[in-house]
BASEDO-155346 format. One record per residue (C-alpha): residue in one letter; x, y, z; residue number from 1. Coordinates in steps of 0.5 Angstrom, whole numbers, plus 500, padded with zeros to 3 digits. Example, Ala and Ser with C-alpha at 12.3 -4.5 7.8 and 13.67 -1.06 7.14 Angstrom:
BEGIN
@type: A, xx: 525, yy: 491, zz: 516, seq: 1
@type: S, xx: 527, yy: 498, zz: 514, seq: 2
end
This chain:
BEGIN
@type: Q, xx: 578, yy: 427, zz: 894, seq: 1
@type: V, xx: 572, yy: 427, zz: 889, seq: 2
@type: Q, xx: 568, yy: 432, zz: 886, seq: 3
@type: L, xx: 561, yy: 432, zz: 883, seq: 4
@type: V, xx: 559, yy: 439, zz: 879, seq: 5
@type: E, xx: 552, yy: 439, zz: 877, seq: 6
@type: S, xx: 550, yy: 444, zz: 871, seq: 7
@type: G, xx: 544, yy: 445, zz: 867, seq: 8
@type: G, xx: 539, yy: 447, zz: 872, seq: 9
@type: G, xx: 534, yy: 453, zz: 871, seq: 10
@type: L, xx: 527, yy: 456, zz: 869, seq: 11
@type: V, xx: 523, yy: 452, zz: 864, seq: 12
@type: Q, xx: 515, yy: 452, zz: 863, seq: 13
@type: P, xx: 511, yy: 446, zz: 864, seq: 14
@type: G, xx: 511, yy: 441, zz: 858, seq: 15
@type: G, xx: 518, yy: 444, zz: 857, seq: 16
@type: S, xx: 525, yy: 440, zz: 857, seq: 17
@type: L, xx: 532, yy: 441, zz: 861, seq: 18
@type: R, xx: 538, yy: 437, zz: 861, seq: 19
@type: L, xx: 542, yy: 436, zz: 867, seq: 20
@type: S, xx: 550, yy: 434, zz: 867, seq: 21
@type: C, xx: 554, yy: 432, zz: 873, seq: 22
@type: A, xx: 562, yy: 431, zz: 872, seq: 23
@type: A, xx: 566, yy: 427, zz: 877, seq: 24
@type: S, xx: 573, yy: 429, zz: 878, seq: 25
@type: G, xx: 579, yy: 427, zz: 883, seq: 26
@type: S, xx: 581, yy: 420, zz: 885, seq: 27
@type: I, xx: 576, yy: 416, zz: 881, seq: 28
@type: F, xx: 578, yy: 409, zz: 880, seq: 29
@type: S, xx: 571, yy: 405, zz: 880, seq: 30
@type: I, xx: 565, yy: 408, zz: 879, seq: 31
@type: N, xx: 559, yy: 403, zz: 881, seq: 32
@type: S, xx: 554, yy: 408, zz: 880, seq: 33
@type: M, xx: 552, yy: 415, zz: 878, seq: 34
@type: G, xx: 545, yy: 418, zz: 879, seq: 35
@type: W, xx: 540, yy: 424, zz: 881, seq: 36
@type: Y, xx: 536, yy: 425, zz: 887, seq: 37
@type: R, xx: 532, yy: 431, zz: 888, seq: 38
@type: Q, xx: 529, yy: 435, zz: 894, seq: 39
@type: S, xx: 523, yy: 440, zz: 894, seq: 40
@type: P, xx: 522, yy: 445, zz: 900, seq: 41
@type: G, xx: 519, yy: 441, zz: 906, seq: 42
@type: K, xx: 520, yy: 434, zz: 903, seq: 43
@type: E, xx: 525, yy: 429, zz: 904, seq: 44
@type: R, xx: 530, yy: 428, zz: 898, seq: 45
@type: E, xx: 528, yy: 423, zz: 893, seq: 46
@type: L, xx: 531, yy: 418, zz: 888, seq: 47
@type: V, xx: 530, yy: 421, zz: 881, seq: 48
@type: A, xx: 534, yy: 416, zz: 877, seq: 49
@type: T, xx: 541, yy: 412, zz: 878, seq: 50
@type: L, xx: 545, yy: 408, zz: 872, seq: 51
@type: W, xx: 549, yy: 403, zz: 875, seq: 52
@type: S, xx: 556, yy: 401, zz: 872, seq: 53
@type: G, xx: 553, yy: 395, zz: 868, seq: 54
@type: G, xx: 548, yy: 399, zz: 865, seq: 55
@type: F, xx: 542, yy: 398, zz: 869, seq: 56
@type: T, xx: 538, yy: 404, zz: 871, seq: 57
@type: N, xx: 533, yy: 405, zz: 876, seq: 58
@type: Y, xx: 528, yy: 411, zz: 876, seq: 59
@type: G, xx: 523, yy: 414, zz: 881, seq: 60
@type: G, xx: 516, yy: 413, zz: 880, seq: 61
@type: S, xx: 514, yy: 420, zz: 878, seq: 62
@type: V, xx: 519, yy: 421, zz: 873, seq: 63
@type: K, xx: 518, yy: 414, zz: 869, seq: 64
@type: G, xx: 517, yy: 415, zz: 862, seq: 65
@type: R, xx: 519, yy: 423, zz: 862, seq: 66
@type: F, xx: 526, yy: 423, zz: 865, seq: 67
@type: T, xx: 532, yy: 419, zz: 862, seq: 68
@type: I, xx: 539, yy: 418, zz: 865, seq: 69
@type: S, xx: 545, yy: 417, zz: 861, seq: 70
@type: R, xx: 553, yy: 417, zz: 862, seq: 71
@type: D, xx: 559, yy: 418, zz: 858, seq: 72
@type: N, xx: 564, yy: 414, zz: 861, seq: 73
@type: A, xx: 570, yy: 417, zz: 858, seq: 74
@type: K, xx: 568, yy: 424, zz: 861, seq: 75
@type: N, xx: 566, yy: 421, zz: 868, seq: 76
@type: T, xx: 559, yy: 425, zz: 866, seq: 77
@type: V, xx: 552, yy: 423, zz: 868, seq: 78
@type: Y, xx: 546, yy: 426, zz: 864, seq: 79
@type: L, xx: 539, yy: 427, zz: 866, seq: 80
@type: Q, xx: 534, yy: 429, zz: 860, seq: 81
@type: M, xx: 528, yy: 431, zz: 863, seq: 82
@type: N, xx: 522, yy: 432, zz: 858, seq: 83
@type: S, xx: 515, yy: 434, zz: 860, seq: 84
@type: L, xx: 516, yy: 437, zz: 866, seq: 85
@type: K, xx: 511, yy: 439, zz: 871, seq: 86
@type: P, xx: 511, yy: 444, zz: 876, seq: 87
@type: E, xx: 512, yy: 439, zz: 881, seq: 88
@type: D, xx: 518, yy: 437, zz: 878, seq: 89
@type: T, xx: 521, yy: 444, zz: 882, seq: 90
@type: A, xx: 527, yy: 442, zz: 886, seq: 91
@type: V, xx: 534, yy: 442, zz: 887, seq: 92
@type: Y, xx: 537, yy: 436, zz: 884, seq: 93
@type: Y, xx: 543, yy: 433, zz: 887, seq: 94
@type: C, xx: 548, yy: 429, zz: 883, seq: 95
@type: N, xx: 550, yy: 422, zz: 887, seq: 96
@type: A, xx: 556, yy: 417, zz: 886, seq: 97
@type: D, xx: 558, yy: 411, zz: 889, seq: 98
@type: I, xx: 565, yy: 411, zz: 888, seq: 99
@type: G, xx: 569, yy: 405, zz: 891, seq: 100
@type: G, xx: 563, yy: 404, zz: 896, seq: 101
@type: K, xx: 563, yy: 411, zz: 898, seq: 102
@type: A, xx: 557, yy: 416, zz: 897, seq: 103
@type: F, xx: 559, yy: 423, zz: 894, seq: 104
@type: W, xx: 554, yy: 428, zz: 893, seq: 105
@type: G, xx: 554, yy: 435, zz: 889, seq: 106
@type: K, xx: 552, yy: 441, zz: 891, seq: 107
@type: G, xx: 546, yy: 441, zz: 887, seq: 108
@type: T, xx: 542, yy: 445, zz: 881, seq: 109
@type: L, xx: 536, yy: 448, zz: 882, seq: 110
@type: V, xx: 530, yy: 447, zz: 877, seq: 111
@type: T, xx: 524, yy: 451, zz: 877, seq: 112
@type: V, xx: 518, yy: 449, zz: 873, seq: 113
@type: S, xx: 513, yy: 455, zz: 872, seq: 114
@type: S, xx: 509, yy: 459, zz: 867, seq: 115
end
């Protein structure tokens, strides 16, 4: 069993920054990738960023240049540094991991960008 626990969400003003964390625990033997998706009300879940085990990263078009994904392998934790936040970044952010070829999801953390 694998658990993904997100933290770091909250309310921030436009132009501000937040850092999300996601810690993986449980039966972890091979993490192929970890990343973040987000979902706003009435919209489909969309890719924010993915970090592959080899170091390759992939970002959603709307966050390129503003968000940065990183990982602490020793802690099985992935981070998402979000800068220059916009109201349209408001969403529930979900951690995702590909472990041994299986996809796992966290429960999500809410990010609200509003003045």
